[in-house]
C-alpha positions as CSV (number, residue, x, y, z in Angstrom):
1,M,144.4,-26.8,30.5
2,D,143.8,-23.3,29.8
3,S,145.7,-21.9,32.8
4,P,148.2,-19.6,32.3
5,E,150.8,-21.7,33.8
6,V,150.2,-24.8,31.4
7,T,150.0,-22.3,28.3
8,F,153.3,-20.7,29.0
9,T,154.8,-24.3,29.8
10,L,153.8,-25.5,26.7
11,A,154.6,-22.6,24.6
12,Y,158.2,-22.5,26.0
13,L,158.8,-26.2,25.5
14,V,158.0,-25.8,21.9
15,F,160.4,-22.9,21.9
16,A,162.7,-24.5,23.8
17,V,163.6,-27.7,21.4
18,C,162.9,-25.6,18.6
19,F,165.7,-23.2,19.6
20,V,167.9,-25.9,20.2
21,F,167.5,-28.1,17.0
22,T,166.5,-25.0,14.9
23,P,164.2,-26.2,12.1
24,T,163.9,-24.2,9.0
25,E,161.1,-22.2,10.3
26,F,163.4,-20.8,13.1
27,H,166.3,-20.4,10.9
28,S,163.7,-18.2,8.3
29,A,162.7,-16.2,11.1
30,G,166.3,-15.7,12.5
31,L,165.8,-17.1,15.8
32,T,169.1,-18.5,16.0
33,V,172.2,-18.0,18.3
34,Q,174.4,-17.4,14.9
35,N,171.7,-14.7,13.8
36,L,170.9,-13.5,17.3
37,L,175.0,-12.5,17.9
38,S,176.0,-12.0,14.6
39,G,177.8,-9.2,15.3
40,W,180.1,-10.7,17.9
41,L,180.4,-14.2,16.0
42,G,181.7,-12.2,12.8
43,S,181.8,-14.0,9.5
44,E,182.4,-17.5,8.8
45,D,183.7,-17.0,5.2
46,A,186.3,-14.7,6.4
47,A,187.2,-16.7,9.5
48,F,186.1,-20.4,9.8
49,V,188.1,-21.5,12.7
50,P,187.3,-18.3,15.2
51,Y,183.5,-18.2,13.8
52,H,183.3,-21.6,15.4
53,L,185.3,-21.0,18.4
54,R,183.1,-18.7,19.5
55,R,179.6,-20.1,18.2
56,T,180.0,-23.1,20.1
57,S,180.8,-21.2,23.3
58,A,177.9,-18.9,22.8
59,T,175.5,-21.9,22.0
60,L,176.3,-23.6,24.8
61,L,175.9,-20.6,26.9
62,C,173.0,-19.8,25.5
63,H,171.4,-23.5,25.6
64,S,172.1,-23.5,29.1
65,L,170.6,-20.5,29.9
66,L,166.9,-21.9,28.9
67,P,165.9,-23.6,32.4
68,L,166.5,-20.3,33.8
69,G,164.4,-18.1,31.2
70,Y,161.5,-20.8,32.1
71,Y,162.0,-20.4,35.5
72,V,161.9,-16.3,35.1
73,G,158.9,-16.6,33.0
74,M,157.1,-18.5,35.4
75,C,157.5,-15.9,38.0
76,F,154.9,-13.6,35.8
77,A,152.5,-16.7,34.5
78,A,152.2,-18.6,38.0
79,S,152.6,-15.3,40.2
80,E,150.3,-17.0,43.0
81,K,153.6,-19.2,43.7
82,Q,155.6,-16.0,44.5
83,L,158.4,-17.4,42.8
84,Y,160.2,-14.5,42.8
85,S,160.3,-14.3,46.2
86,L,163.3,-17.4,47.3
87,G,161.7,-17.8,50.9
88,Q,158.3,-18.2,50.0
89,A,159.0,-20.3,46.8
90,P,158.0,-24.0,46.7
91,E,160.9,-26.2,47.8
92,A,160.6,-28.2,44.1
93,W,161.3,-24.6,42.4
94,Q,163.7,-24.1,44.4
95,L,165.5,-26.9,43.5
96,F,164.8,-26.5,39.9
97,L,166.1,-22.5,40.5
98,L,169.4,-24.1,41.8
99,L,169.6,-26.4,38.8
100,A,168.8,-23.6,36.2
101,V,171.7,-21.2,38.2
102,T,174.2,-24.3,38.0
103,L,173.8,-24.8,34.2
104,P,175.1,-21.6,32.8
105,T,177.5,-21.3,35.8
106,I,179.2,-24.8,34.8
107,A,179.0,-23.7,30.8
108,S,180.5,-20.5,31.9
109,T,183.3,-22.1,33.4
110,V,183.9,-24.7,30.6
111,I,184.0,-21.5,28.2
112,Y,186.6,-19.6,30.2
113,Y,188.4,-22.4,30.4
114,W,188.2,-23.3,26.8
115,S,189.3,-19.7,25.7
116,C,192.4,-19.7,27.9
117,D,195.5,-19.3,26.1
118,Q,194.1,-17.9,23.0
119,W,191.3,-20.7,22.9
120,A,194.0,-23.3,23.0
121,R,191.9,-25.6,24.8
122,H,189.1,-25.7,22.8
123,P,188.5,-29.1,21.6
124,L,188.5,-27.5,17.9
125,A,191.7,-26.0,18.8
126,R,193.0,-29.5,20.1
127,T,192.2,-31.4,17.2
128,L,194.1,-29.0,15.1
129,A,196.9,-29.0,17.0
130,L,197.2,-32.9,16.4
131,Y,198.3,-31.8,12.7
132,A,200.5,-29.0,13.6
133,L,204.1,-29.5,12.4
134,P,206.5,-29.7,15.4
135,Q,208.1,-25.6,14.6
136,S,204.4,-24.3,14.5
137,D,201.1,-24.7,16.2
138,W,197.5,-24.9,16.0
139,W,197.0,-21.6,14.8
140,A,199.1,-22.3,11.5
141,V,196.6,-25.6,11.0
142,A,193.4,-23.0,11.5
143,S,195.0,-20.7,9.2
144,S,194.9,-23.4,6.4
145,V,191.3,-24.4,7.0
146,N,190.3,-20.7,6.9
147,T,192.0,-20.4,3.7
148,E,190.6,-23.8,2.1
149,F,187.0,-22.5,3.6
150,R,187.0,-19.6,1.8
151,R,187.8,-21.3,-1.8
152,I,184.4,-21.3,-4.1
153,D,185.3,-25.3,-4.9
154,K,184.7,-26.5,-1.6
155,F,181.7,-29.1,-1.4
156,A,179.3,-27.9,1.5
157,T,175.7,-29.8,2.5
158,G,173.4,-30.8,5.0
159,A,171.3,-29.0,7.7
160,P,172.7,-26.1,10.2
161,G,173.4,-28.8,13.1
162,A,174.7,-31.4,11.1
163,R,176.5,-29.6,8.3
164,V,179.3,-31.6,6.3
165,I,182.2,-29.8,4.7
166,V,184.8,-30.8,2.0
167,T,187.9,-29.0,1.1
168,D,191.0,-29.7,-0.7
169,T,192.5,-31.4,2.4
170,W,190.1,-31.3,5.0
171,V,187.0,-33.0,5.7
172,M,184.7,-31.5,8.6
173,K,181.3,-31.8,10.2
174,V,179.8,-28.5,11.8
175,T,177.4,-29.5,14.7
176,T,175.4,-27.6,17.4
177,Y,178.5,-27.9,20.2
178,R,181.5,-29.3,18.1
179,V,183.2,-29.2,15.0
180,H,184.8,-32.5,13.7
181,V,188.0,-32.0,11.5
182,A,190.1,-34.8,10.1
183,Q,192.8,-34.5,7.3
184,Q,191.8,-36.6,4.0
185,Q,194.9,-38.1,3.5
186,D,195.2,-39.2,7.4
187,V,191.1,-40.8,7.5
188,H,189.9,-44.5,7.2
189,L,186.3,-44.1,5.2
190,T,183.3,-46.9,6.2
191,V,180.0,-46.9,5.2
192,T,178.3,-48.3,8.0
193,E,174.7,-47.5,7.0
194,S,172.4,-47.4,3.7
195,Q,169.2,-46.0,3.4
196,Q,166.8,-46.3,-0.1
197,H,164.6,-43.6,-0.6
198,E,162.0,-42.5,-2.8
199,L,162.8,-42.5,-6.7
200,S,164.7,-39.4,-7.8
201,P,162.9,-37.5,-10.4
202,D,166.1,-36.7,-12.4
203,S,167.1,-40.2,-13.0
204,N,163.6,-42.4,-12.0
205,L,166.0,-44.7,-10.0
206,P,166.2,-44.8,-6.2
207,V,168.5,-42.7,-4.2
208,Q,170.7,-44.2,-1.5
209,L,172.2,-41.9,1.4
210,L,175.2,-43.3,3.1
211,T,176.1,-43.0,6.5
212,I,180.2,-42.8,6.3
213,H,182.3,-43.3,9.6
214,V,185.4,-41.2,9.1
215,A,187.9,-42.3,11.3
216,G,191.5,-40.5,11.7
217,T,194.7,-43.0,11.4
218,S,196.6,-40.6,13.8
219,P,196.3,-41.1,17.6
220,G,194.0,-38.5,19.3
221,V,191.8,-37.5,16.2
222,Q,188.1,-38.4,17.4
223,A,186.2,-40.6,14.6
224,F,182.9,-39.0,13.8
225,N,179.9,-39.9,11.0
226,I,178.9,-38.0,7.9
227,R,175.5,-38.2,6.3
228,A,174.7,-35.6,3.6
229,A,172.3,-35.8,1.1
230,N,174.7,-35.4,-1.8
231,V,176.8,-38.3,-0.7
232,V,174.7,-41.1,-2.8
233,I,175.6,-44.1,-4.7
234,H,173.5,-45.9,-7.1
235,Q,173.4,-49.5,-7.7
236,S,173.6,-50.2,-11.6
237,L,170.7,-50.3,-13.5
238,G,171.0,-54.0,-14.0
239,D,171.3,-54.5,-10.0
240,L,168.6,-52.5,-9.5
241,F,166.4,-55.0,-12.1
242,L,167.6,-58.0,-10.8
243,E,166.3,-57.3,-7.2
244,T,162.9,-56.5,-8.6
245,F,162.9,-59.2,-11.1
246,A,163.7,-61.7,-8.6
247,S,160.9,-60.2,-6.2
248,L,158.1,-60.7,-8.9
249,V,159.2,-63.9,-9.8
250,E,158.5,-64.9,-6.2
251,V,154.9,-64.3,-6.3
252,N,154.4,-65.7,-9.9
253,P,152.9,-69.5,-10.1
254,T,155.5,-72.4,-9.5
255,Y,155.9,-75.1,-12.0
256,S,156.8,-78.5,-10.7
257,V,159.5,-80.6,-12.4
258,P,158.1,-84.1,-13.4
259,S,159.7,-87.0,-11.4
260,S,161.4,-88.1,-14.1
261,Q,163.2,-84.7,-15.0
262,E,166.4,-84.0,-13.6
263,L,167.1,-80.2,-13.4
264,E,171.0,-79.6,-14.9
265,A,173.7,-76.7,-14.0
266,C,172.2,-73.1,-15.5
267,I,173.5,-72.9,-19.3
268,G,174.1,-69.5,-18.5
269,C,176.7,-69.4,-15.7
270,M,177.0,-73.2,-15.2
271,Q,177.4,-72.5,-11.5
272,T,174.0,-73.6,-10.1
273,R,171.3,-75.6,-11.0
274,A,168.5,-74.2,-13.4
275,S,165.7,-72.8,-11.0
276,V,163.1,-71.3,-13.6
277,K,160.7,-72.2,-16.7
278,L,159.0,-70.5,-19.0
279,V,155.4,-71.0,-18.6
280,K,152.6,-68.6,-20.4
281,T,150.7,-67.4,-17.1
282,C,150.1,-63.8,-18.0
283,Q,147.1,-64.5,-20.5
284,E,145.3,-67.1,-22.2
285,A,147.3,-69.5,-24.3
286,A,145.7,-67.8,-27.3
287,E,145.8,-64.2,-26.2
288,G,148.3,-61.4,-26.1
289,E,151.7,-61.3,-27.5
290,C,153.2,-63.9,-24.9
291,Q,154.0,-67.3,-26.7
292,Q,154.2,-70.8,-24.5
293,C,157.6,-71.7,-24.3
294,Y,158.4,-75.6,-24.6
295,C,162.2,-75.7,-23.5
296,R,162.9,-77.6,-20.3
297,P,164.0,-75.6,-17.3
298,M,167.8,-74.4,-18.6
299,W,168.4,-71.4,-16.4
300,C,168.7,-69.9,-13.1
301,L,166.8,-66.7,-11.8
302,T,169.8,-64.9,-12.0
303,C,170.7,-65.3,-15.6
304,M,167.0,-65.2,-16.6
305,G,166.7,-61.6,-15.2
306,K,170.2,-60.8,-16.7
307,W,168.7,-62.0,-20.2
308,F,165.5,-60.0,-19.9
309,A,168.0,-56.8,-18.8
310,S,170.2,-56.9,-21.8
311,R,167.2,-56.9,-24.4
312,Q,165.9,-53.7,-22.8
313,D,166.6,-50.1,-23.8
314,P,168.8,-48.6,-21.0
315,Q,167.1,-45.0,-21.8
316,R,163.7,-46.1,-21.0
317,P,163.9,-48.2,-17.6
318,D,160.0,-47.2,-16.9
319,T,159.2,-49.9,-19.7
320,W,161.3,-52.5,-18.6
321,L,158.8,-54.2,-16.1
322,A,156.3,-54.5,-18.6
323,S,158.0,-55.2,-21.5
324,R,158.5,-58.9,-23.5
325,V,161.7,-60.7,-24.7
326,P,162.3,-63.7,-26.6
327,C,163.2,-66.9,-25.0
328,P,166.7,-67.0,-24.9
329,T,166.8,-71.0,-26.6
330,C,163.7,-71.2,-28.6
331,R,162.8,-67.3,-28.9
332,A,159.1,-67.5,-28.0
333,R,158.2,-64.2,-26.2
334,F,157.6,-63.9,-22.4
335,C,156.8,-61.3,-19.7
336,I,158.1,-61.3,-16.2
337,L,154.5,-62.9,-15.3
338,D,155.6,-65.9,-17.2
339,V,158.8,-66.7,-15.3
340,C,158.3,-69.3,-12.7
341,A,160.4,-70.6,-10.4
342,V,160.7,-74.8,-10.8
343,R,159.8,-76.7,-7.3
């Protein structure tokens, strides 16, 4: 494991992965295609579309050169293999070299094809051409995108490899090799996934991150997904509490309804049968603030949860679970531990 060949292989593998997926440390160190070729790429703010035409092309070429860079490095790390001499190199390494040369050759061919006719064949140019008026071309649309991107009121968020940009007219997603563009009035947005993460320090509420499918209504516009950290929705405070309320009641002791007693419809919603009974289980009968309720089961779990939530201070959600409220019928005070599902 200490041989120069293995050491170089592991080091180059880490470098290649980080160079392609560019973690924060590589961005801080300037080891990105955008930074290394900044003089040729120009400014994104000055000309958004031309910048990304060049950036996607340069990124494709640089990434395709990584296998060739590994081969050249191995010529020095494993000099005993004589990789610098094609005739004496092992057959497996000859095949690897062929692949390493083929990849940038293909990439160069693709880039040359894109650049023909003033980049009109580039995927970004083809997408913009779909929005061009009959008497104009894709450069007119590109000019509109450039102008809107320069405005300070645009919305931009996300990592460099999956950045979401929203202007007055356009929804765009910038990825490593592509720039997806769609006109706002021409898209249909669908929420396909919602992920809930840790509590937000600002609101003491869980944060939901949405994955939104952006599909163009015009033929030829390729659909794409956006998932930005600032595109969040929250359930209402009441909905969040009802979920927690129900989950806590599930672990409370249950209440067995006498055989002579028939459960009636919930007097709160009249839609479902009563399903909870208030029974003091949090402490002994004579201890604490909670009181024994002698009402028969008259409320469903949802309505009891809504009643509990309605008696809380909206500005202090951190106190809700530990609070006590009066029974909606007899006013005996109870806590969540006293709400028992009927069986």
